C-alpha positions in Angstrom: 0.0 0.1 0.0 1.1 3.6 -1.0 1.6 6.5 1.0 -0.5 8.3 -1.3 -1.4 11.9 -0.2 0.0 11.2 3.6 3.0 14.3 3.6 3.9 13.1 7.3 4.4 9.4 5.8 6.7 10.5 3.3 8.5 12.3 5.5 8.9 9.5 8.0 9.7 7.4 4.9 12.4 10.0 3.9 14.1 10.3 7.3 14.3 6.4 7.6 15.8 6.0 4.2 18.3 9.0 5.3 19.1 7.1 8.3 19.7 4.0 6.5 22.0 5.6 4.0 19.5 5.5 1.2 20.0 9.2 -0.1 18.6 8.5 -3.4 15.5 7.1 -2.1 15.0 9.9 0.7 15.0 12.5 -2.1 12.4 10.8 -4.0 10.2 10.7 -0.6 10.9 14.2 0.2 9.9 15.3 -3.4 6.6 13.4 -2.7 6.0 15.0 0.7 6.8 18.7 -0.9 4.4 18.0 -3.9 1.8 17.5 -1.1 2.8 20.1 1.4 5.3 22.4 -0.3 5.2 25.1 2.3 7.1 22.7 5.0 10.4 24.5 5.8 11.7 21.3 7.8 11.0 19.1 4.6 13.2 21.6 2.2 16.0 21.8 5.0 16.2 18.0 5.1 16.2 17.7 1.7 18.9 20.2 1.5 21.0 18.0 3.9 20.3 14.9 2.0 21.4 16.9 -1.3 24.5 17.7 0.4 25.2 14.2 1.2 25.2 13.1 -2.3 27.4 16.1 -3.4 24.7 17.8 -5.3 25.6 21.2 -3.9 23.7 23.7 -6.0 20.6 21.8 -5.3 21.4 21.3 -1.7 21.6 25.4 -1.6 18.5 25.8 -3.6 16.8 23.7 -0.9 18.0 25.5 1.9 17.2 28.7 0.5 13.8 27.5 0.1 13.5 26.8 3.3 14.6 30.1 4.4 12.2 31.8 2.2 9.3 29.9 4.0 10.6 30.5 7.5 13.4 33.1 7.5 13.0 33.6 11.1 14.0 29.6 12.0 17.2 28.2 12.5 18.9 25.1 13.9 21.1 24.9 16.8 23.9 23.2 14.6 24.4 24.8 11.3 26.5 21.6 10.1 25.2 20.0 7.1 26.3 16.4 8.2 
């Protein structure tokens, strides 16, 4: 059974894939979550971190920029992308 329009389900799956080292799978799941809920700055941030792991730096910057545009006053305690 697929996750359909369940953005939280896609996000959970993406995080599990990231933790397992399946960065390409995580990107696909983040993309599904963002199609459903494109205004989630956490998802854009996590996608940027994942793209960074893949060495896709320009795309990572674009995702992180999107997170900043959505919520410019949000920040993480750590700014490291690892």
